[in-house]
N, C-alpha and C positions, 0 to 999 in steps of 0.2 A: 722288883721281881715281875716277870711276865705272867699274864693270866694263863691258867691251864684248863683246857676243856675237860670237864669231869662228868658230864652227863647230858641227858636230854629229857625234856618234859614228856612223860608218856600219858598223862591225863591231868585234867584240872577240874576241881569240884567247887563250882561257883558259890553254892549255898554255904560252904564252910571256909571259903577262900584258902583252899589247900591244893598243892600240886603233888603229883606222883612223879618221881624222877628216877630214871634208870641210870645207875652210876657206871661210869667207865674209869673211875678213880676213887680214892678214899676221901671221906668227909667226916668231920666231927663237929660237935656243938662248939660254938664260938668262932668257927670259920666264917669268912665273908665270901658270899657267892654273888655272881652276876648273871642275870637272865638277859638273853639277846634273841630277838626274833620279831619280825614284822616291824611295828612302830615301837615296840617295847625294848627298853634298855635300862635296867636298874640293878642296884646292888642292895643286899641285905645280909645281916648277920644271922646265922642259924641259932635260934634260941631253943628249939626242940625239934626232934624228928622221931618218926615211928616206922616200924616194919610190921605189917599186919596188925595195926592199931596198938602195938606194944611199944612203949617208949624205949629209945636206945640212945647211947651217948656217942657212938661212932658207927660208921658203915664202910663197907669195902666195895671194890670193883665187883660188878655183877648184881649187887643188891638193888632192890627197888624200894625207895623210901618215900614217906609222905612228910611234907613240911607245910606250915602255914606260910602264905605269901602275902606281901603288902599290896601287890597289884595283880591284875588278871594276866594270866599267861595261857598259852595254847600249846597243844600237842605239837611236838617237833621243835620247840624253842630250845636253843642251846644253853647249857649251864656251865659257867666257868668258876674256878676257884681263884679268888683275887689275892 
């Protein structure tokens, strides 16, 4: 299955290693996502996500979610569902 573009990083919080992602597609816990931008290109499984600091199990197009990330990302990096 081909990767599907599902969002873009809108912010990164270095102190807590978390990224805010503006979604253009649906996403749920357990999905694998891939970050691409600059020198960065890595995949990770979504173990938890939040909207306004409240835990959620799934998110839809138009939502802005927060997730923990294993590497530093920057605003504008593309997010794909693998």
